[in-house]
Backbone of each chain as nested JSON, in Angstrom:
{
  "chains": [
    {"id": "A", "residues": [
      {"number": 1, "name": "MET", "atoms": {"N": [0.925, -1.199, -0.067], "CA": [0.101, 0.068, 0.09], "C": [0.839, 1.183, 0.12]}},
      {"number": 2, "name": "ILE", "atoms": {"N": [0.665, 2.066, -0.998], "CA": [1.575, 3.339, -0.959], "C": [0.853, 4.395, -0.188]}},
      {"number": 3, "name": "THR", "atoms": {"N": [1.761, 5.084, 0.652], "CA": [1.23, 6.212, 1.396], "C": [1.808, 7.54, 0.915]}},
      {"number": 4, "name": "TRP", "atoms": {"N": [0.837, 8.305, 0.12], "CA": [1.3, 9.496, -0.652], "C": [1.456, 10.629, 0.349]}},
      {"number": 5, "name": "LYS", "atoms": {"N": [2.388, 11.375, 0.231], "CA": [2.565, 12.589, 0.921], "C": [2.18, 13.836, 0.132]}},
      {"number": 6, "name": "ASP", "atoms": {"N": [1.672, 14.922, 0.777], "CA": [1.24, 16.013, -0.021], "C": [2.252, 17.143, -0.084]}},
      {"number": 7, "name": "SER", "atoms": {"N": [3.588, 16.877, 0.405], "CA": [4.532, 17.824, 0.491], "C": [5.76, 17.413, -0.072]}},
      {"number": 8, "name": "ILE", "atoms": {"N": [6.352, 18.224, -1.112], "CA": [7.577, 17.866, -1.627], "C": [8.684, 17.945, -0.764]}},
      {"number": 9, "name": "ASP", "atoms": {"N": [8.628, 18.768, 0.163], "CA": [9.769, 19.058, 1.219], "C": [9.634, 17.758, 2.187]}},
      {"number": 10, "name": "GLN", "atoms": {"N": [8.581, 17.266, 2.628], "CA": [8.557, 16.023, 3.389], "C": [8.919, 14.904, 2.588]}},
      {"number": 11, "name": "GLY", "atoms": {"N": [8.754, 14.845, 1.308], "CA": [9.272, 13.767, 0.48], "C": [10.677, 13.701, 0.452]}},
      {"number": 12, "name": "VAL", "atoms": {"N": [11.184, 14.984, 0.098], "CA": [12.679, 15.107, -0.009], "C": [13.386, 14.811, 1.329]}},
      {"number": 13, "name": "ASN", "atoms": {"N": [12.902, 15.308, 2.462], "CA": [13.579, 14.896, 3.743], "C": [13.467, 13.482, 4.011]}},
      {"number": 14, "name": "LYS", "atoms": {"N": [12.405, 12.763, 3.721], "CA": [12.259, 11.225, 4.041], "C": [13.183, 10.649, 2.977]}},
      {"number": 15, "name": "ALA", "atoms": {"N": [13.352, 11.22, 1.82], "CA": [14.338, 10.464, 0.766], "C": [15.722, 10.662, 1.293]}},
      {"number": 16, "name": "LYS", "atoms": {"N": [16.078, 11.637, 1.835], "CA": [17.449, 12.058, 2.496], "C": [17.619, 10.895, 3.626]}},
      {"number": 17, "name": "GLU", "atoms": {"N": [16.754, 10.734, 4.497], "CA": [16.779, 9.806, 5.557], "C": [16.972, 8.341, 4.991]}},
      {"number": 18, "name": "GLU", "atoms": {"N": [16.333, 7.972, 3.987], "CA": [16.263, 6.704, 3.527], "C": [17.081, 6.516, 2.161]}},
      {"number": 19, "name": "LYS", "atoms": {"N": [17.906, 7.494, 1.809], "CA": [18.554, 7.478, 0.582], "C": [17.937, 6.917, -0.53]}},
      {"number": 20, "name": "LYS", "atoms": {"N": [16.783, 7.334, -0.97], "CA": [15.914, 7.122, -1.991], "C": [15.515, 8.339, -2.901]}},
      {"number": 21, "name": "LEU", "atoms": {"N": [14.835, 8.025, -4.029], "CA": [14.509, 9.155, -4.829], "C": [13.042, 9.557, -4.31]}},
      {"number": 22, "name": "VAL", "atoms": {"N": [12.497, 10.656, -5.089], "CA": [11.21, 11.225, -4.849], "C": [10.43, 11.137, -6.135]}},
      {"number": 23, "name": "LEU", "atoms": {"N": [9.167, 10.571, -5.953], "CA": [8.325, 10.643, -7.182], "C": [7.263, 11.49, -6.887]}},
      {"number": 24, "name": "VAL", "atoms": {"N": [7.087, 12.588, -7.73], "CA": [5.888, 13.576, -7.398], "C": [5.116, 13.479, -8.61]}},
      {"number": 25, "name": "ASP", "atoms": {"N": [3.764, 13.162, -8.288], "CA": [2.626, 13.242, -9.193], "C": [1.866, 14.404, -9.135]}},
      {"number": 26, "name": "PHE", "atoms": {"N": [2.105, 15.233, -10.186], "CA": [1.285, 16.379, -10.053], "C": [-0.055, 16.11, -10.999]}},
      {"number": 27, "name": "PHE", "atoms": {"N": [-1.106, 16.295, -10.279], "CA": [-2.457, 15.781, -10.8], "C": [-3.564, 16.897, -10.746]}},
      {"number": 28, "name": "ASN", "atoms": {"N": [-4.551, 16.98, -11.651], "CA": [-5.559, 17.813, -11.521], "C": [-6.774, 16.985, -11.232]}},
      {"number": 29, "name": "PRO", "atoms": {"N": [-7.42, 17.059, -10.01], "CA": [-8.826, 16.312, -9.946], "C": [-9.801, 16.584, -10.742]}},
      {"number": 30, "name": "GLN", "atoms": {"N": [-9.897, 17.441, -11.406], "CA": [-11.116, 17.751, -12.397], "C": [-11.194, 16.885, -13.458]}}
    ]},
    {"id": "B", "residues": [
      {"number": 1, "name": "MET", "atoms": {"N": [10.056, 7.918, -2.438], "CA": [9.124, 8.602, -1.652], "C": [8.042, 9.148, -2.517]}},
      {"number": 2, "name": "PRO", "atoms": {"N": [6.752, 8.644, -2.454], "CA": [5.768, 9.149, -3.293], "C": [4.995, 10.404, -2.734]}},
      {"number": 3, "name": "VAL", "atoms": {"N": [4.887, 11.452, -3.702], "CA": [4.255, 12.697, -3.191], "C": [3.126, 12.96, -4.338]}},
      {"number": 4, "name": "ARG", "atoms": {"N": [2.083, 13.452, -3.893], "CA": [1.006, 13.795, -4.785], "C": [0.731, 15.313, -4.548]}},
      {"number": 5, "name": "ILE", "atoms": {"N": [0.702, 16.076, -5.738], "CA": [0.342, 17.494, -5.614], "C": [-0.832, 17.792, -6.5]}},
      {"number": 6, "name": "ASN", "atoms": {"N": [-1.763, 18.409, -5.698], "CA": [-3.072, 18.589, -6.199], "C": [-3.118, 20.073, -6.803]}},
      {"number": 7, "name": "LYS", "atoms": {"N": [-3.59, 20.146, -7.886], "CA": [-3.412, 21.441, -8.718], "C": [-4.385, 22.593, -8.026]}},
      {"number": 8, "name": "GLU", "atoms": {"N": [-5.421, 22.085, -7.572], "CA": [-6.501, 23.001, -6.781], "C": [-5.939, 23.375, -5.469]}},
      {"number": 9, "name": "LYS", "atoms": {"N": [-5.155, 22.667, -4.874], "CA": [-4.698, 22.959, -3.653], "C": [-3.234, 23.79, -3.513]}},
      {"number": 10, "name": "GLN", "atoms": {"N": [-2.442, 23.337, -4.624], "CA": [-1.167, 23.787, -4.539], "C": [-0.631, 24.309, -5.876]}},
      {"number": 11, "name": "GLU", "atoms": {"N": [-1.277, 25.166, -6.345], "CA": [-1.047, 25.591, -7.782], "C": [0.245, 26.388, -7.901]}},
      {"number": 12, "name": "ASN", "atoms": {"N": [0.741, 26.937, -6.786], "CA": [2.074, 27.478, -6.812], "C": [3.135, 26.618, -7.12]}},
      {"number": 13, "name": "LEU", "atoms": {"N": [3.113, 25.213, -6.705], "CA": [4.097, 24.256, -7.083], "C": [4.026, 24.05, -8.516]}},
      {"number": 14, "name": "PHE", "atoms": {"N": [2.824, 24.009, -9.124], "CA": [2.729, 23.799, -10.674], "C": [3.601, 24.938, -11.19]}},
      {"number": 15, "name": "LYS", "atoms": {"N": [3.651, 26.182, -10.811], "CA": [4.285, 27.118, -11.378], "C": [5.676, 26.956, -11.156]}},
      {"number": 16, "name": "THR", "atoms": {"N": [6.228, 26.512, -9.93], "CA": [7.592, 26.469, -9.555], "C": [8.246, 25.47, -10.419]}},
      {"number": 17, "name": "TYR", "atoms": {"N": [7.569, 24.278, -10.72], "CA": [8.067, 23.17, -11.702], "C": [7.683, 23.197, -12.963]}},
      {"number": 18, "name": "THR", "atoms": {"N": [7.055, 24.342, -13.383], "CA": [6.546, 24.636, -14.854], "C": [5.847, 23.189, -15.249]}},
      {"number": 19, "name": "ILE", "atoms": {"N": [4.711, 23.007, -14.605], "CA": [3.872, 22.056, -15.031], "C": [2.771, 22.476, -15.826]}},
      {"number": 20, "name": "THR", "atoms": {"N": [2.684, 22.012, -17.105], "CA": [1.649, 22.668, -17.968], "C": [0.472, 21.652, -18.314]}},
      {"number": 21, "name": "TRP", "atoms": {"N": [0.716, 20.465, -17.94], "CA": [-0.165, 19.523, -18.379], "C": [-0.15, 18.466, -17.262]}},
      {"number": 22, "name": "THR", "atoms": {"N": [-1.417, 17.755, -17.051], "CA": [-1.386, 16.575, -16.005], "C": [-1.861, 15.28, -16.818]}},
      {"number": 23, "name": "PRO", "atoms": {"N": [-1.569, 14.154, -16.078], "CA": [-0.633, 14.098, -14.985], "C": [0.81, 14.155, -15.388]}},
      {"number": 24, "name": "THR", "atoms": {"N": [1.59, 14.726, -14.689], "CA": [2.997, 14.816, -14.948], "C": [3.533, 14.221, -13.735]}},
      {"number": 25, "name": "ILE", "atoms": {"N": [4.583, 13.139, -13.914], "CA": [5.457, 12.567, -12.887], "C": [6.804, 13.19, -13.039]}},
      {"number": 26, "name": "VAL", "atoms": {"N": [7.244, 13.524, -11.796], "CA": [8.751, 14.2, -11.832], "C": [9.565, 13.322, -10.861]}},
      {"number": 27, "name": "ILE", "atoms": {"N": [10.67, 12.995, -11.116], "CA": [11.712, 12.325, -10.305], "C": [12.653, 13.254, -9.692]}},
      {"number": 28, "name": "LEU", "atoms": {"N": [12.639, 13.344, -8.46], "CA": [13.692, 14.17, -7.771], "C": [14.63, 13.236, -7.035]}},
      {"number": 29, "name": "ASP", "atoms": {"N": [15.999, 13.883, -6.872], "CA": [16.807, 13.083, -5.937], "C": [16.679, 13.593, -4.482]}},
      {"number": 30, "name": "ALA", "atoms": {"N": [17.511, 13.067, -3.561], "CA": [17.367, 13.342, -2.178], "C": [17.611, 14.863, -1.907]}},
      {"number": 31, "name": "GLU", "atoms": {"N": [18.211, 15.476, -2.772], "CA": [18.539, 16.988, -2.622], "C": [17.428, 17.893, -3.275]}},
      {"number": 32, "name": "GLY", "atoms": {"N": [16.405, 17.257, -3.719], "CA": [15.356, 17.915, -4.474], "C": [15.547, 18.364, -5.864]}},
      {"number": 33, "name": "GLU", "atoms": {"N": [16.563, 17.771, -6.416], "CA": [17.02, 18.28, -7.773], "C": [16.234, 17.225, -8.764]}},
      {"number": 34, "name": "GLU", "atoms": {"N": [15.671, 18.017, -9.755], "CA": [14.899, 17.16, -10.804], "C": [15.723, 16.375, -11.839]}},
      {"number": 35, "name": "HIS", "atoms": {"N": [15.386, 15.213, -11.967], "CA": [16.22, 14.317, -12.936], "C": [15.491, 14.067, -14.119]}},
      {"number": 36, "name": "TYR", "atoms": {"N": [14.126, 13.465, -14.124], "CA": [13.358, 13.163, -15.184], "C": [11.869, 13.603, -15.082]}},
      {"number": 37, "name": "ARG", "atoms": {"N": [11.046, 13.545, -15.963], "CA": [9.61, 13.688, -15.864], "C": [9.01, 13.077, -17.092]}},
      {"number": 38, "name": "PHE", "atoms": {"N": [7.945, 12.668, -16.971], "CA": [7.087, 12.289, -18.052], "C": [5.604, 12.579, -17.9]}},
      {"number": 39, "name": "THR", "atoms": {"N": [4.659, 12.901, -18.971], "CA": [3.553, 13.471, -18.902], "C": [2.356, 12.489, -19.655]}},
      {"number": 40, "name": "GLY", "atoms": {"N": [1.226, 12.476, -19.018], "CA": [0.188, 11.385, -19.77], "C": [-0.094, 10.285, -18.926]}},
      {"number": 41, "name": "PHE", "atoms": {"N": [-1.272, 9.838, -19.469], "CA": [-1.834, 8.465, -18.6], "C": [-1.091, 7.247, -19.148]}},
      {"number": 42, "name": "LEU", "atoms": {"N": [-0.772, 6.298, -18.27], "CA": [-0.383, 4.902, -18.754], "C": [-0.931, 3.92, -18.008]}},
      {"number": 43, "name": "PRO", "atoms": {"N": [-1.324, 2.797, -18.49], "CA": [-2.059, 1.718, -17.788], "C": [-1.048, 1.21, -16.737]}},
      {"number": 44, "name": "PRO", "atoms": {"N": [-1.463, 0.459, -15.741], "CA": [-0.519, 0.239, -14.574], "C": [0.676, -0.45, -14.987]}},
      {"number": 45, "name": "ARG", "atoms": {"N": [0.669, -1.351, -15.759], "CA": [1.959, -2.123, -16.176], "C": [2.911, -1.263, -16.895]}},
      {"number": 46, "name": "GLU", "atoms": {"N": [2.539, -0.418, -17.704], "CA": [3.43, 0.549, -18.499], "C": [3.723, 1.74, -17.509]}},
      {"number": 47, "name": "PHE", "atoms": {"N": [2.971, 1.911, -16.541], "CA": [3.355, 2.933, -15.673], "C": [4.533, 2.518, -14.872]}},
      {"number": 48, "name": "SER", "atoms": {"N": [4.311, 1.253, -14.299], "CA": [5.358, 0.694, -13.367], "C": [6.72, 0.697, -14.241]}},
      {"number": 49, "name": "ALA", "atoms": {"N": [6.575, 0.15, -15.274], "CA": [7.888, 0.21, -16.166], "C": [8.463, 1.466, -16.313]}},
      {"number": 50, "name": "ALA", "atoms": {"N": [7.639, 2.49, -16.554], "CA": [8.176, 3.965, -16.904], "C": [8.806, 4.466, -15.543]}},
      {"number": 51, "name": "ILE", "atoms": {"N": [8.215, 4.19, -14.431], "CA": [8.656, 4.822, -13.056], "C": [10.07, 4.305, -12.68]}},
      {"number": 52, "name": "ILE", "atoms": {"N": [10.144, 2.885, -13.028], "CA": [11.309, 2.269, -12.675], "C": [12.404, 2.644, -13.539]}},
      {"number": 53, "name": "LEU", "atoms": {"N": [12.166, 2.753, -15.017], "CA": [13.12, 3.271, -15.856], "C": [13.525, 4.655, -15.436]}},
      {"number": 54, "name": "GLU", "atoms": {"N": [12.694, 5.578, -15.176], "CA": [13.113, 6.955, -14.952], "C": [13.928, 6.998, -13.568]}},
      {"number": 55, "name": "GLY", "atoms": {"N": [13.616, 6.118, -12.68], "CA": [14.328, 5.97, -11.335], "C": [15.68, 5.478, -11.776]}},
      {"number": 56, "name": "ALA", "atoms": {"N": [15.823, 4.462, -12.544], "CA": [17.228, 3.861, -12.943], "C": [17.96, 4.871, -13.533]}},
      {"number": 57, "name": "LYS", "atoms": {"N": [17.491, 5.788, -14.475], "CA": [18.13, 6.771, -15.108], "C": [18.679, 7.856, -14.075]}},
      {"number": 58, "name": "ALA", "atoms": {"N": [17.952, 8.087, -13.023], "CA": [18.236, 9.128, -12.064], "C": [19.349, 8.449, -11.26]}},
      {"number": 59, "name": "GLU", "atoms": {"N": [19.315, 7.2, -10.902], "CA": [20.42, 6.485, -10.264], "C": [21.765, 6.69, -11.202]}},
      {"number": 60, "name": "LEU", "atoms": {"N": [21.488, 6.454, -12.373], "CA": [22.683, 6.488, -13.357], "C": [23.275, 7.97, -13.137]}},
      {"number": 61, "name": "ASP", "atoms": {"N": [22.412, 8.912, -13.261], "CA": [22.921, 10.48, -13.125], "C": [23.725, 10.56, -11.784]}},
      {"number": 62, "name": "LEU", "atoms": {"N": [23.352, 9.754, -10.866], "CA": [24.064, 9.772, -9.441], "C": [25.144, 8.939, -9.279]}},
      {"number": 63, "name": "GLN", "atoms": {"N": [25.536, 8.198, -10.406], "CA": [26.694, 7.376, -10.534], "C": [26.383, 6.022, -9.596]}},
      {"number": 64, "name": "ASN", "atoms": {"N": [25.26, 5.887, -9.288], "CA": [24.895, 4.536, -8.437], "C": [24.664, 3.456, -9.482]}},
      {"number": 65, "name": "TYR", "atoms": {"N": [25.834, 2.865, -10.115], "CA": [25.594, 2.085, -11.423], "C": [25.115, 0.675, -11.047]}},
      {"number": 66, "name": "ASP", "atoms": {"N": [25.494, 0.303, -9.948], "CA": [24.913, -1.141, -9.596], "C": [23.364, -1.152, -9.517]}},
      {"number": 67, "name": "LEU", "atoms": {"N": [23.016, -0.152, -8.831], "CA": [21.534, -0.01, -8.713], "C": [20.762, 0.227, -9.936]}},
      {"number": 68, "name": "ALA", "atoms": {"N": [21.32, 1.193, -10.86], "CA": [20.804, 1.54, -11.969], "C": [20.86, 0.317, -12.897]}},
      {"number": 69, "name": "ILE", "atoms": {"N": [21.811, -0.393, -12.876], "CA": [21.895, -1.74, -13.829], "C": [20.702, -2.654, -13.308]}},
      {"number": 70, "name": "LYS", "atoms": {"N": [20.518, -2.862, -11.912], "CA": [19.625, -3.748, -11.469], "C": [18.128, -3.248, -11.937]}},
      {"number": 71, "name": "CYS", "atoms": {"N": [17.86, -2.006, -11.847], "CA": [16.619, -1.438, -12.206], "C": [16.418, -1.615, -13.703]}},
      {"number": 72, "name": "PHE", "atoms": {"N": [17.493, -1.38, -14.531], "CA": [17.216, -1.323, -16.153], "C": [16.912, -2.845, -16.454]}},
      {"number": 73, "name": "ASN", "atoms": {"N": [17.713, -3.81, -15.691], "CA": [17.357, -5.225, -15.915], "C": [16.016, -5.47, -15.456]}},
      {"number": 74, "name": "GLU", "atoms": {"N": [15.474, -5.079, -14.511], "CA": [14.121, -5.176, -13.874], "C": [13.127, -4.834, -15.042]}},
      {"number": 75, "name": "VAL", "atoms": {"N": [13.367, -3.807, -15.723], "CA": [12.23, -3.188, -16.765], "C": [12.344, -4.227, -17.652]}},
      {"number": 76, "name": "ILE", "atoms": {"N": [13.553, -4.684, -18.265], "CA": [13.786, -5.511, -19.27], "C": [13.035, -6.908, -19.05]}},
      {"number": 77, "name": "GLU", "atoms": {"N": [13.327, -7.429, -17.999], "CA": [12.916, -8.844, -17.775], "C": [11.479, -9.012, -17.249]}},
      {"number": 78, "name": "LYS", "atoms": {"N": [11.058, -7.866, -16.42], "CA": [9.673, -8.068, -15.954], "C": [8.459, -7.311, -16.744]}},
      {"number": 79, "name": "TYR", "atoms": {"N": [9.041, -6.47, -17.616], "CA": [8.039, -5.631, -18.208], "C": [8.178, -5.752, -19.707]}},
      {"number": 80, "name": "ARG", "atoms": {"N": [8.607, -6.805, -20.131], "CA": [8.731, -7.204, -21.64], "C": [7.371, -6.789, -22.503]}},
      {"number": 81, "name": "GLY", "atoms": {"N": [7.443, -6.067, -23.67], "CA": [6.536, -5.563, -24.372], "C": [6.113, -4.368, -24.163]}},
      {"number": 82, "name": "THR", "atoms": {"N": [6.502, -3.64, -23.124], "CA": [6.251, -2.272, -22.801], "C": [7.177, -1.323, -23.585]}},
      {"number": 83, "name": "PRO", "atoms": {"N": [6.603, -0.066, -23.808], "CA": [7.439, 0.85, -24.501], "C": [8.813, 1.248, -23.854]}},
      {"number": 84, "name": "ALA", "atoms": {"N": [8.867, 1.058, -22.458], "CA": [10.122, 1.301, -21.628], "C": [11.285, 0.524, -22.086]}},
      {"number": 85, "name": "VAL", "atoms": {"N": [11.081, -0.791, -22.658], "CA": [12.122, -1.805, -22.673], "C": [13.219, -1.222, -23.614]}},
      {"number": 86, "name": "PRO", "atoms": {"N": [12.866, -0.805, -24.763], "CA": [14.278, -0.354, -25.614], "C": [15.057, 0.743, -25.07]}},
      {"number": 87, "name": "GLU", "atoms": {"N": [14.539, 1.643, -24.391], "CA": [15.376, 2.678, -23.602], "C": [15.976, 2.015, -22.566]}},
      {"number": 88, "name": "ALA", "atoms": {"N": [15.353, 1.1, -21.842], "CA": [16.134, 0.426, -20.683], "C": [17.429, -0.397, -21.16]}},
      {"number": 89, "name": "VAL", "atoms": {"N": [17.12, -1.074, -22.378], "CA": [18.339, -1.697, -22.97], "C": [19.447, -0.747, -23.234]}},
      {"number": 90, "name": "PHE", "atoms": {"N": [18.958, 0.437, -23.989], "CA": [20.054, 1.414, -24.227], "C": [20.871, 1.804, -23.052]}},
      {"number": 91, "name": "TYR", "atoms": {"N": [20.135, 2.142, -22.074], "CA": [20.728, 2.783, -20.819], "C": [21.392, 1.675, -19.987]}},
      {"number": 92, "name": "LEU", "atoms": {"N": [20.832, 0.46, -20.097], "CA": [21.607, -0.584, -19.418], "C": [23.18, -0.639, -19.77]}},
      {"number": 93, "name": "HIS", "atoms": {"N": [23.323, -0.618, -21.169], "CA": [24.564, -0.819, -21.748], "C": [25.494, 0.551, -21.457]}},
      {"number": 94, "name": "VAL", "atoms": {"N": [24.703, 1.623, -21.368], "CA": [25.439, 2.89, -21.112], "C": [26.03, 2.782, -19.615]}},
      {"number": 95, "name": "ALA", "atoms": {"N": [25.191, 2.233, -18.705], "CA": [25.559, 2.086, -17.311], "C": [26.706, 1.155, -17.286]}},
      {"number": 96, "name": "LYS", "atoms": {"N": [26.671, 0.033, -17.91], "CA": [27.792, -0.882, -18.015], "C": [29.118, -0.265, -18.487]}},
      {"number": 97, "name": "TYR", "atoms": {"N": [28.907, 0.581, -19.581], "CA": [30.102, 1.266, -20.006], "C": [30.572, 2.239, -18.896]}},
      {"number": 98, "name": "LEU", "atoms": {"N": [29.779, 2.972, -18.348], "CA": [30.212, 3.97, -17.402], "C": [30.849, 3.295, -16.127]}},
      {"number": 99, "name": "SER", "atoms": {"N": [30.33, 2.16, -15.729], "CA": [30.914, 1.376, -14.597], "C": [32.294, 0.827, -14.999]}},
      {"number": 100, "name": "THR", "atoms": {"N": [32.405, 0.368, -16.206], "CA": [33.596, -0.532, -16.531], "C": [34.667, 0.345, -17.342]}},
      {"number": 101, "name": "HIS", "atoms": {"N": [34.14, 1.316, -18.011], "CA": [34.833, 2.066, -19.063], "C": [35.196, 1.273, -20.202]}},
      {"number": 102, "name": "ASP", "atoms": {"N": [34.559, 0.187, -20.367], "CA": [34.82, -0.84, -21.578], "C": [33.899, -0.337, -22.765]}},
      {"number": 103, "name": "PRO", "atoms": {"N": [34.103, 0.192, -23.769], "CA": [33.353, 0.764, -24.771], "C": [32.629, -0.536, -25.539]}},
      {"number": 104, "name": "LYS", "atoms": {"N": [33.087, -1.706, -25.344], "CA": [32.486, -2.829, -25.902], "C": [30.961, -3.111, -25.439]}},
      {"number": 105, "name": "ASN", "atoms": {"N": [30.778, -2.604, -24.265], "CA": [29.309, -2.437, -23.676], "C": [28.527, -1.781, -24.583]}},
      {"number": 106, "name": "LEU", "atoms": {"N": [28.966, -0.762, -25.149], "CA": [27.943, 0.273, -26.002], "C": [27.682, -0.769, -27.295]}},
      {"number": 107, "name": "ARG", "atoms": {"N": [28.76, -1.374, -27.839], "CA": [28.566, -2.059, -29.036], "C": [27.458, -3.259, -28.876]}},
      {"number": 108, "name": "VAL", "atoms": {"N": [27.817, -3.809, -27.65], "CA": [26.875, -4.907, -27.244], "C": [25.379, -4.489, -27.253]}},
      {"number": 109, "name": "GLY", "atoms": {"N": [25.24, -3.17, -26.764], "CA": [23.879, -2.609, -26.613], "C": [23.232, -2.366, -27.921]}},
      {"number": 110, "name": "PHE", "atoms": {"N": [24.057, -1.75, -28.848], "CA": [23.557, -1.564, -30.164], "C": [23.365, -2.889, -30.8]}},
      {"number": 111, "name": "ASP", "atoms": {"N": [24.019, -3.854, -30.746], "CA": [23.68, -5.164, -31.51], "C": [22.482, -5.711, -30.873]}},
      {"number": 112, "name": "ARG", "atoms": {"N": [22.205, -5.581, -29.617], "CA": [20.978, -6.169, -28.948], "C": [19.738, -5.438, -29.436]}},
      {"number": 113, "name": "LEU", "atoms": {"N": [20.032, -4.072, -29.453], "CA": [18.746, -3.323, -29.934], "C": [18.426, -3.54, -31.383]}},
      {"number": 114, "name": "THR", "atoms": {"N": [19.532, -3.653, -32.295], "CA": [19.286, -4.059, -33.657], "C": [18.526, -5.269, -33.838]}},
      {"number": 115, "name": "LYS", "atoms": {"N": [18.879, -6.347, -32.93], "CA": [18.183, -7.606, -33.026], "C": [16.852, -7.624, -32.652]}},
      {"number": 116, "name": "GLU", "atoms": {"N": [16.715, -6.946, -31.345], "CA": [15.39, -7.116, -30.668], "C": [14.463, -5.944, -31.0]}},
      {"number": 117, "name": "PHE", "atoms": {"N": [14.887, -4.971, -31.345], "CA": [14.132, -3.549, -31.73], "C": [14.599, -3.051, -33.059]}},
      {"number": 118, "name": "PRO", "atoms": {"N": [14.541, -3.658, -34.215], "CA": [14.868, -2.96, -35.288], "C": [14.091, -1.769, -35.665]}},
      {"number": 119, "name": "GLY", "atoms": {"N": [14.705, -0.706, -36.054], "CA": [14.071, 0.495, -36.256], "C": [13.349, 1.324, -35.272]}},
      {"number": 120, "name": "ALA", "atoms": {"N": [13.612, 0.888, -34.045], "CA": [13.118, 1.686, -32.857], "C": [13.914, 2.762, -32.529]}},
      {"number": 121, "name": "GLU", "atoms": {"N": [13.414, 3.856, -31.988], "CA": [13.943, 5.172, -31.68], "C": [15.302, 4.992, -31.032]}},
      {"number": 122, "name": "TRP", "atoms": {"N": [15.481, 3.945, -30.038], "CA": [16.632, 3.813, -29.129], "C": [17.724, 3.152, -29.911]}},
      {"number": 123, "name": "THR", "atoms": {"N": [17.202, 2.318, -31.004], "CA": [18.167, 1.626, -31.789], "C": [18.852, 2.604, -32.686]}},
      {"number": 124, "name": "ILE", "atoms": {"N": [18.078, 3.601, -33.249], "CA": [18.724, 4.494, -34.137], "C": [19.574, 5.451, -33.318]}},
      {"number": 125, "name": "LYS", "atoms": {"N": [19.162, 5.771, -32.015], "CA": [20.242, 6.627, -31.147], "C": [21.418, 5.887, -30.875]}},
      {"number": 126, "name": "ALA", "atoms": {"N": [21.543, 4.504, -30.91], "CA": [22.703, 3.785, -30.449], "C": [23.504, 3.46, -31.629]}},
      {"number": 127, "name": "ALA", "atoms": {"N": [23.009, 3.977, -32.998], "CA": [23.691, 3.656, -34.263], "C": [25.21, 4.004, -34.037]}},
      {"number": 128, "name": "PRO", "atoms": {"N": [25.629, 4.896, -33.628], "CA": [27.016, 5.353, -33.875], "C": [27.903, 4.391, -32.981]}},
      {"number": 129, "name": "TYR", "atoms": {"N": [27.411, 3.544, -32.1], "CA": [28.064, 2.546, -31.417], "C": [28.477, 1.279, -32.292]}},
      {"number": 130, "name": "ARG", "atoms": {"N": [27.775, 1.134, -33.423], "CA": [28.233, 0.178, -34.388], "C": [29.726, 0.259, -34.971]}},
      {"number": 131, "name": "LEU", "atoms": {"N": [30.292, 1.576, -34.819], "CA": [31.697, 1.656, -35.083], "C": [32.707, 1.197, -34.121]}},
      {"number": 132, "name": "ILE", "atoms": {"N": [32.226, 0.835, -32.889], "CA": [33.056, 0.244, -31.966], "C": [33.302, -1.214, -32.296]}},
      {"number": 133, "name": "GLY", "atoms": {"N": [34.588, -1.581, -32.344], "CA": [34.766, -2.989, -32.64], "C": [34.337, -4.059, -31.731]}},
      {"number": 134, "name": "ASN", "atoms": {"N": [34.143, -5.195, -31.993], "CA": [33.646, -6.197, -30.983], "C": [34.878, -6.797, -30.326]}}
    ]}
  ]
}
């Protein structure tokens, strides 16, 4: 199960901790 | 680390990253630097192949050659028939060349692309490597 974050900064900080990449999905709900 | 940015709630980030159409997937490294992006809808299998491929390319940029090679091979072996595979073959052999400095890896990549994907865009892009001796 994927847990999506809604903040790029949070994603980057977590990526630093875990030495991983960040995948950002820019979407339009309309 | 998966992040979703909603246009209705965070339009400022769409401007910051110059996102003109959705969906757009952007791959960042742990410093927040962008490496790759792609736009448009893909079915689940093609989407999985595409994000593994783009992640592998980012690892290649970061000189994490072993991880990049592992991920390119994953695309090639597990996602046969998807559009990501020819590009994964191309970059697999680039990664092998960069990790060994042996140019024969590029020639092997060209030969493989010519055999498995004749006429494909990534086969054409690899064409100069035919000049490298076996």
